[in-house]
NULODREN-228183 format. One line per field, with one value per residue (C-alpha): residue number from 0; residue in three letters; x, y, z. Coordinates in Angstrom, 2 decimals, padded with zeros to 5 digits. Each point is the difference from the previous one (the first is absolute). Layout:
REM residues N
n <- NUM / ...
res <- ALA / ...
c1 <- X / ...
c2 <- Y / ...
c3 <- Z / ...
REM end
This chain:
REM residues 210
n <- 0 / 1 / 2 / 3 / 4 / 5 / 6 / 7 / 8 / 9 / 10 / 11 / 12 / 13 / 14 / 15 / 16 / 17 / 18 / 19 / 20 / 21 / 22 / 23 / 24 / 25 / 26 / 27 / 28 / 29 / 30 / 31 / 32 / 33 / 34 / 35 / 36 / 37 / 38 / 39 / 40 / 41 / 42 / 43 / 44 / 45 / 46 / 47 / 48 / 49 / 50 / 51 / 52 / 53 / 54 / 55 / 56 / 57 / 58 / 59 / 60 / 61 / 62 / 63 / 64 / 65 / 66 / 67 / 68 / 69 / 70 / 71 / 72 / 73 / 74 / 75 / 76 / 77 / 78 / 79 / 80 / 81 / 82 / 83 / 84 / 85 / 86 / 87 / 88 / 89 / 90 / 91 / 92 / 93 / 94 / 95 / 96 / 97 / 98 / 99 / 100 / 101 / 102 / 103 / 104 / 105 / 106 / 107 / 108 / 109 / 110 / 111 / 112 / 113 / 114 / 115 / 116 / 117 / 118 / 119 / 120 / 121 / 122 / 123 / 124 / 125 / 126 / 127 / 128 / 129 / 130 / 131 / 132 / 133 / 134 / 135 / 136 / 137 / 138 / 139 / 140 / 141 / 142 / 143 / 144 / 145 / 146 / 147 / 148 / 149 / 150 / 151 / 152 / 153 / 154 / 155 / 156 / 157 / 158 / 159 / 160 / 161 / 162 / 163 / 164 / 165 / 166 / 167 / 168 / 169 / 170 / 171 / 172 / 173 / 174 / 175 / 176 / 177 / 178 / 179 / 180 / 181 / 182 / 183 / 184 / 185 / 186 / 187 / 188 / 189 / 190 / 191 / 192 / 193 / 194 / 195 / 196 / 197 / 198 / 199 / 200 / 201 / 202 / 203 / 204 / 205 / 206 / 207 / 208 / 209
res <- MET / SER / LEU / ASP / ALA / ARG / GLY / PHE / ALA / ALA / LEU / LEU / CYS / SER / ALA / ALA / LEU / LEU / GLY / GLY / CYS / LYS / LYS / GLU / GLU / PRO / ALA / PRO / ILE / GLU / ASP / ARG / THR / LEU / ALA / LYS / LEU / ARG / GLN / GLU / VAL / ASP / ARG / VAL / ASN / GLN / GLY / GLY / ALA / PRO / ALA / ALA / PRO / PRO / ASP / ALA / PRO / ALA / ASP / PRO / ASN / ALA / ARG / LEU / ALA / GLY / LEU / ALA / ALA / GLY / HIS / GLU / ALA / GLU / GLN / ALA / ARG / THR / TYR / THR / LEU / ALA / SER / LYS / GLU / SER / VAL / LYS / VAL / ASN / THR / LEU / SER / LEU / LYS / PRO / THR / HIS / LEU / GLU / ALA / LEU / HIS / SER / LEU / SER / GLY / LYS / GLY / LYS / VAL / SER / LEU / THR / THR / THR / ASP / LEU / PHE / VAL / ARG / VAL / GLU / LEU / GLU / ALA / GLU / ASN / VAL / GLY / PRO / GLN / PRO / VAL / ASP / LEU / SER / LEU / SER / ALA / ALA / ARG / LEU / VAL / ASP / ALA / GLU / GLY / LYS / GLU / TYR / PRO / ILE / ALA / ARG / ASP / ALA / GLN / THR / VAL / GLY / GLY / THR / ARG / SER / LEU / ASP / HIS / THR / TRP / GLN / ARG / GLU / GLN / ARG / GLU / SER / LEU / VAL / LEU / LEU / PHE / GLU / ALA / PRO / ALA / GLU / ALA / LEU / ALA / PRO / GLY / LEU / ALA / LEU / LEU / ILE / PRO / THR / PRO / GLY / GLY / ALA / ASP / ALA / ARG / ILE / PRO / LEU / GLN
c1 <- 000.00 / 001.55 / -000.14 / -001.40 / 002.00 / -001.78 / 000.65 / 003.63 / 000.47 / -001.53 / 002.43 / 002.94 / -001.12 / -000.38 / 003.45 / 001.48 / -001.57 / 001.19 / 003.48 / 000.17 / -000.31 / -001.45 / -002.11 / 001.70 / -002.14 / 000.22 / 001.63 / -002.60 / -000.70 / -000.38 / -003.47 / 000.27 / -003.03 / 001.48 / 003.29 / -001.79 / -001.87 / 003.27 / 001.53 / -003.02 / 000.19 / 003.70 / -000.70 / -002.78 / 002.17 / 002.61 / -002.50 / -001.65 / -003.72 / -002.07 / -000.75 / -003.41 / -000.24 / 000.99 / -003.01 / -002.54 / -002.60 / -000.21 / -003.04 / -001.23 / -002.34 / 002.86 / 002.12 / -002.85 / -000.52 / 003.70 / -000.04 / -003.07 / 001.59 / 003.05 / -001.62 / 000.48 / 003.78 / 000.02 / 001.74 / -001.37 / 002.52 / 000.40 / 000.86 / 001.70 / -002.40 / 001.00 / -001.15 / -001.76 / -001.16 / -003.69 / -002.31 / -003.10 / -003.35 / -002.31 / 000.76 / 000.88 / 003.73 / 001.13 / 003.46 / 001.31 / 001.66 / 000.46 / 000.01 / 000.18 / -001.09 / -000.86 / -001.81 / -002.43 / -002.15 / -001.54 / -002.92 / -001.81 / -000.80 / 000.89 / -000.65 / 002.94 / 000.64 / 002.81 / 001.02 / 002.63 / 000.68 / 000.56 / -002.19 / 001.48 / -000.59 / 000.23 / -000.20 / -000.86 / -000.40 / -003.00 / -000.91 / -002.51 / 002.03 / -002.82 / -002.44 / -003.05 / -001.01 / 000.91 / -001.36 / 002.36 / -000.48 / 003.06 / -001.79 / 000.90 / 003.72 / 002.26 / 003.61 / 001.65 / 003.31 / 002.73 / -001.75 / -003.31 / -001.80 / -002.47 / -000.97 / -003.16 / -000.52 / -000.38 / -003.44 / 000.26 / 003.49 / -001.09 / -002.79 / 002.35 / 003.02 / -000.62 / -001.89 / -003.71 / -001.45 / 001.66 / -002.81 / -000.92 / 000.09 / 003.18 / -000.64 / 002.21 / 003.41 / -001.07 / 003.00 / 000.01 / 002.30 / -001.17 / 000.87 / -000.72 / 000.41 / 000.51 / 000.78 / 002.79 / 002.76 / 003.51 / 001.32 / -002.32 / 002.01 / 002.73 / 001.13 / -002.92 / -002.68 / -002.44 / -003.29 / -002.79 / -002.70 / -003.11 / -000.68 / -003.24 / 001.43 / 000.41 / 003.81 / 001.64 / 002.43 / 003.19 / 001.99 / 003.39 / 000.71 / 003.01
c2 <- 000.00 / 003.33 / 003.23 / 003.09 / 003.24 / 001.39 / -003.09 / -000.08 / 003.64 / -000.81 / -002.90 / 002.26 / 002.56 / -002.74 / -001.31 / 003.45 / 000.46 / -003.40 / 000.79 / 003.08 / 002.58 / 003.28 / 002.31 / 003.36 / 002.86 / 003.42 / 002.68 / 002.10 / 003.37 / 002.97 / 001.46 / 003.44 / 001.33 / -001.04 / 001.62 / 003.27 / -000.13 / -000.49 / 002.98 / 002.13 / -000.98 / 000.88 / 003.35 / 000.90 / -001.06 / 002.47 / 002.85 / -000.12 / 000.54 / -003.10 / -000.27 / -000.87 / -003.29 / 000.78 / -001.76 / 001.45 / 002.11 / 003.62 / 000.85 / 003.47 / 000.19 / -000.71 / 002.66 / 002.51 / -000.76 / 000.51 / 003.34 / 001.12 / -001.01 / 002.13 / 002.97 / 002.34 / -000.33 / 000.28 / 002.98 / 001.26 / -000.02 / 003.41 / 000.32 / 002.88 / 001.60 / 000.10 / 003.62 / 002.56 / 002.06 / 000.93 / -001.51 / 001.92 / -001.72 / 002.65 / 002.90 / -002.26 / -000.18 / -003.32 / -000.25 / -003.32 / 000.50 / -003.44 / -003.70 / -002.88 / -003.63 / -002.25 / -003.25 / 001.30 / 003.09 / 001.21 / 002.39 / 001.59 / -002.29 / -003.65 / -000.10 / -001.41 / -001.74 / -002.34 / -001.30 / -002.45 / 002.46 / 003.66 / 002.98 / 002.77 / 003.45 / 002.99 / 003.53 / 002.95 / 003.75 / 001.10 / 003.60 / 001.54 / 002.61 / 001.02 / 002.90 / -002.26 / -003.02 / -003.34 / -003.53 / -002.96 / -003.63 / -001.55 / -003.21 / -001.46 / 000.70 / -003.03 / -001.06 / -001.46 / -001.84 / -000.30 / -003.02 / 001.84 / -001.79 / 002.27 / 000.10 / 001.93 / 001.76 / -002.53 / 001.00 / -001.45 / 001.37 / 003.41 / 000.07 / -000.95 / 002.17 / 002.24 / 003.10 / -000.73 / 002.42 / -000.48 / 001.22 / 003.62 / 003.52 / 001.96 / 003.66 / 002.76 / -000.04 / -002.93 / -002.02 / -003.38 / -002.90 / -003.38 / -003.56 / -002.77 / -003.66 / -002.92 / -003.68 / -001.39 / -002.64 / 001.02 / -000.41 / 002.80 / 002.53 / 000.32 / 002.49 / 000.77 / 000.13 / 002.85 / 001.39 / 000.34 / 002.63 / 000.06 / 003.32 / 001.47 / -000.28 / -003.79 / -000.28 / -000.88 / 002.43 / -001.84 / 000.84 / -001.82 / -001.55 / -002.28
c3 <- 000.00 / -001.05 / 001.99 / -001.59 / -000.01 / 003.07 / 002.07 / -001.06 / 001.09 / 003.39 / 000.48 / -000.82 / 002.59 / 002.64 / -000.77 / 000.30 / 003.42 / 001.23 / -001.22 / 002.18 / -002.74 / 001.22 / -002.08 / -000.41 / 001.37 / -001.67 / 002.08 / 001.81 / -001.61 / 002.32 / 000.03 / -001.62 / 001.84 / 003.34 / -000.93 / -000.81 / 003.30 / 001.88 / -001.82 / 000.87 / 003.68 / 000.09 / -001.67 / 002.44 / 002.96 / -001.22 / 000.16 / -003.42 / -000.50 / -000.79 / -003.69 / -001.41 / -001.93 / -003.61 / -001.46 / 002.45 / -001.82 / 001.05 / 002.09 / -001.05 / 002.98 / 002.40 / -001.68 / 000.18 / 003.69 / 000.63 / -001.80 / 001.94 / 003.32 / -000.70 / -001.74 / 002.97 / -000.30 / -003.79 / -001.53 / -003.29 / -002.81 / -001.63 / -003.69 / -001.77 / -002.45 / -003.65 / -000.15 / 002.17 / -002.95 / -000.03 / -002.60 / -001.02 / -000.41 / -001.43 / 002.38 / 002.94 / 000.71 / 001.50 / 001.54 / 001.42 / 003.39 / 001.54 / -000.92 / 002.46 / 000.33 / 002.93 / 000.76 / 002.64 / 000.51 / 003.22 / 000.20 / 002.88 / 002.89 / -000.59 / -003.74 / -001.96 / -003.31 / -001.05 / -003.42 / -001.21 / -002.84 / 000.86 / 000.69 / -002.13 / 001.48 / -002.34 / 001.36 / -002.24 / 000.33 / -002.04 / -000.87 / -002.33 / -001.85 / -002.34 / 000.29 / 000.30 / 002.13 / -001.55 / 000.43 / 000.11 / 000.95 / 001.66 / 001.00 / -003.41 / 000.46 / -000.34 / -000.01 / -003.09 / 000.06 / -002.62 / -001.57 / -000.35 / 002.85 / 001.76 / 003.67 / 001.01 / 003.30 / 002.82 / 001.26 / 003.51 / 000.49 / -001.30 / 002.57 / 002.82 / -000.76 / -002.99 / -001.06 / 000.31 / -002.55 / -003.38 / -002.26 / 000.58 / -001.38 / 000.57 / 000.58 / -001.37 / 001.74 / 002.17 / 001.16 / 001.70 / 000.88 / -001.32 / 000.96 / -002.52 / 000.93 / -002.36 / 000.41 / -002.16 / 000.05 / 001.02 / -003.56 / -001.19 / 002.02 / -002.58 / -002.64 / -002.29 / 002.71 / -000.60 / 001.27 / -002.56 / 000.52 / -002.25 / -001.70 / -001.38 / -003.52 / 000.30 / -000.03 / 003.30 / 001.61 / 000.93 / 003.13 / 000.16 / 003.39 / -000.62
REM end
């Protein structure tokens, strides 16, 4: 009676075991994850800050909560204006005087707002230099970045920390300081940023900011 190939292989393995032959085991390979954890522990023990897991998804709500918790200590970042020259819209002269950005706004009482982007605060000096009263709507003002993306006035932020009445009649020689608030990503605050103001003639007046 002949043995098939499978039976013959089994007999060879048995013979090898009886003869004292030992199966060679591959050398253990160090677990890379464990090695990284050990390196992280050593780094933290030396005073480093714990790092978040590289593959952990960012939690926007957690980031927003963190920004809100620290808003009292936040310092607004001030930007140098591209120009402080006045721009006329009809007979209303608009002169940019200040540009800053911050994550949180606080109003009267305990009212506050926080964004993961930035609240962009634009201050203007407005004056009617014409002989007659003039109407102008600033509620439709918006920012435009170098790529042409537009950002309208952030209504809630405007209510909390900006000029309340943006649509009214300016009397002769009337002068007023205005605060306009927008919400935009940090990358928008770059060279090319401008403020667009609608005009009665249809074309927007453009006030360079960056």
